N, C-alpha and C positions, 0 to 999 in steps of 0.2 A: 356394602351400603348400597342403597338403590341409587343414590346420585352417581357414585362411581361406575355402576352398571349401565345408566344412561348415557353416560360419557363414552363408555367402550363401544355402546351400540352405535352411537353416532360415528365413531371413528372407523368402526368395522364398515359400516356403509360407505364413508368417505373413501376408503383405501379399496375396497372390493367392488365398489358398484353395487348393482342389484342382488339381493340375497333374499333367500325365502326365511320364512319364520323358523322352520325346523334347523335350518343352518344356523342361523343366529342363537337359537336355544342351545345347541351343541357348543357353540364358540364360548357363550357366556354360561354355560352349566347352570340353566334354568329350564323351567317348562316353557312350552310353546305359548300356553296361556299368559305366563309372565311375560313373554316378549311382545304379545299383542296388547297387553295393558302398557307396557313401557312405550309402544309406538304412539297408543292414544296420548299418554301423558307428555311425550315429545311434542306431537302436533298441538296439543292444547297450550303448550309453553312457546309456541311459534316457529319451532324447528321445521323446516320444510321436508317432512317425511312423506311420500306418497306411495300408494300401491298400485301394482300393475298385475292385472287378472291374467289368466292362461298359463299355458304349458311352462312357458318359460318367465312366468311372473315373479313378483317378489316385492320386496320393499326397498326404495331408493331414495336418495336425497337429491333435491334440485341442485343444478350445477353452481358452484361458487360459494357453497356453505363450508366454512373452515375456520380452524383457529390459527394463531400464529405462536411461533416460538422464536425470540430474537437472540443474538448473542451465541448460537451454538454453530461452531464450524463444522466443516466436513469431516475432519478427523474425530472431533468429539462424538459427533453422531455415530461415526462408523464404530468407534471404541463402545458406546452403548449396544449397538446391535451386534457386535462381536460378543460382547459379554452374554448375551441373551442367546447365543447360539449353542451353548454347550448344556451338558446336563446337570450343570450347578444350579439350573432355575429351579430346582426343587429344594434348594437349600432352606431349611427352617421353614418349610410350608409355605413359602413366598412365590411359588411357581406362577399361580394365577395373577397375583399382584405385578409380577416382572412382565408378563405377557400384556397386560393392560397398560403398563408403562412404556414398553415398546412402541405399541400401538399409538400411544400418545405422542411419543417422539417423533415417530414417523411422519405421521400426519401434521405435526407442526413444522416439519422443515420446510424451508423455502423451495420452491419449485426447482430450482437449479441443482440443489442438494439432494432430492428426495430419491430421484432414481439413481445417481451415480451411487450414493451411499449405500441403498438397499442392494444394489447388484454387487458392490463390494464386498458386503457382509456374507453374501453368498459364497466367496471364496475363501472364507475362515471357518474351521471346525475347531471347536474347543472341547477337549476331553471326550471323544467319541465312546460308544460303549465297549469296543473292542480294540485291541492293539494290532500290531503287525503280524503278530501269532495267533491271532483269533481268539485270545483270550478275554473273556468277558470281565469288565469291572464289576465288582461286588458292591451292589447299591443296597443300602440298608434303609428299610421301609420304617416310617414313624407314622402313628395315627394321627389324622388331620387335627382332631379336637384337643389331643394331648399337645401336639406342637404349638398350637395357637395359645394353650394355657400357659406353657413353658415362656414362650415368646413375649406374652403380656407381662407376666411377672418380671422378667428379666428387664424389659423397657421401663414398667412403671416402677421399679425399685421396691417390689413386693415380696414377702416371703412367699415360699412355695412348697407345697406337699406333693411328694411324688411317690408313686406306688413302684418302686424299682427292683429288678430282678438281676442281681449281681451275678457272675458267671459262677454256675455250679451251685446257685443258692435259690431258695424259695422267695419270691417277690416280698418286700416288706414296705410300709410306708415309712418315709423320712421326711423331715421340715428342713429344709435348706434355706440359706441365702443366696440367691442367684448373683453372680457377677458378671457373665457373659456367655456367649456362643461362639463355637468355633466349628468349622468344617474342614476336614482334612482327607482327601482322596475318598470322597463320597460318603464319609463316616462323620456325623455330627455329634459334638460333645457339648455338655453343660458344664460350665466352670462354677464352683460355687463354694460355700463355706458351710460346715454344719458343726454347731457348738464352737465356732472358731476356729476349726480345723479345715485346711484345704481338702476339696473333694473334686473329682472329676468323674462326671457320669456319661455313658454313652446313650445317647438319645433313644437309640433303637431297643435298648432295654428298659425305657421308662414306659410303663403300661397304663398308667393314668397320671394326671397331674391336676392340681387344685391352686389357683392363685388366693392367698391368704390377704385379709385386710390390713395386717400390720406390716410396716415398712421393714425392708430387708436392712441387716447390719452390713454395710458395704461403704467403702468410699465414694465420694461423690465423681472422681475421676478415676479412670482405670486405664492401664496399658496392657492389653490382651496379648500382644504380641511377646512382651516381655514374661507375663504370668504363664503362657503357654510354653515358653523356651525352659523356664524354670521347673515346670512340673514335668516336662518331657525328660529333662536332664534327671530328676529325682527318680522317675519312672525306669529309665534305663540303668539306672545305678543300683536298683534294688532287685529283690527276689533272685530267682536262679538265672537270670540272663547270662548269656554265654557271649563274651568277646572272642573273636578269632581274627586271624590274618589269613586271607585266601588270595589266590590268583584265578582269574577269569578270562576266556578269550574275549575279543571285542564283541562278537556275535552273541554271545549270552550274558554279556553283562548286565543289561536291562532286565533280563528275566531273574538274575540274581537279587537284583536290586529290589525287585518286587516282592521278594521273600524276607529281607532282613528288617529288623526294627529300626536300625540306624547305620549310618555309615560315618566314621569318625575319621577316617583319612583314606585318601586315593593317592596313588602315583603309577605312571607307567612302567612296565617291566621292559626288559631289554629285548625280549621276543615279541613284542607288541601286545602281550597280555597286559591286564590291569592288575596291580596289586593293592589289596584294600584291607582296611581294618573295619570290621562290620561287627554288629550286634545282634545276636539270635534270642529267640524267646526263651530257649534252654537248650541242652545238650541235644535231646531228641530232634527237636526243630533244626539244629544246625546239621545234624547227620542227614535227616531226610532231604533238606534244601540242596546240599552238595551231592548227594547221591543221584538226585533227579537231573543233575545236569552232568552227570557222567564225566568223562575225560575232557571235558570243556572247563572244569575248574579243579582246583587243588587246595586243599587246607594245608597251610603251613604251620599254625599253632591254633590251639594248645595240641600238645602230644596226645592227650586222650581222644581228642577228635580224628586225628589222623590214625590212630589204631582202630577206632570204631569202623572208619571207613575200609581200612585194610583188612579187617576181619569180616566185614560184610562181602566185599570183594572176593576174599579167598572161598568163602563160604559158596558163593554163586560159581565161582571157577571150578571148584571141586563137583560141584551138583553136575555140571556139563562137561566133566573132564573126558567122559568117554565119546563125546562128540567131536573132539578135536581130530 
């Protein structure tokens, strides 16, 4: 909305000082012409924006123009700034809204809090793109217009028509009653019901979405955390999932955890290793994950998994026997 953009423009000038029209256009994701029209509108409304010509020119506010936000202490402001420092800012297509909100928070802080909170937030990094082993996190892209339609239907309590591509199948149109949105490890999910049956849709597989005029059939209040736990439990107990007991060295524990579907139990072993009960997608997934970790892990059960790893190791050893 234009009103939000005008507020963001003022806050950018408040926090950064003099900025060119091109810089403002990039920050606000609009054209330079739109920025110039917005500057005229602000000036007409009495906001003291002035232009400076020359090589280092641009637009700036006269000193002393600001808003106030009372009741927000240093730690509360720091929590908001830290929350905006991770890659979760793109969750559910709200990245631009979060950036705008952070600008408002920073600008409205008391002078005594602004510099210290902003500096402290630079010391926090939430969910970087790579871990210590330089593995990049998989980020799933969702079309912006599709995400907006899904989000609006969820919040307005309207039925939703989605063009969904289930794994290994051609996309099909489905009409669902949306319940809520969940993001887990950079993956977004739509929790919904279809013809009264529970359904969970990965947002990256929604090719298009349309908010319908009729009200969704859903309760007025919802406990998303409970619903997610229940659906996760059903997911893990169905299909061809494989439960296994494994041992892993401390240095490869996190790598193992990054491949499993779930960890059901964990305890230290006598030699410093960790002993875990985990769930894999299926037997092939389990064999691949443990083979990838080599001698830093050991499958304890089921016996079929131990045999599969033994046979693979024996085959490799036989292949290179003449090199011993």
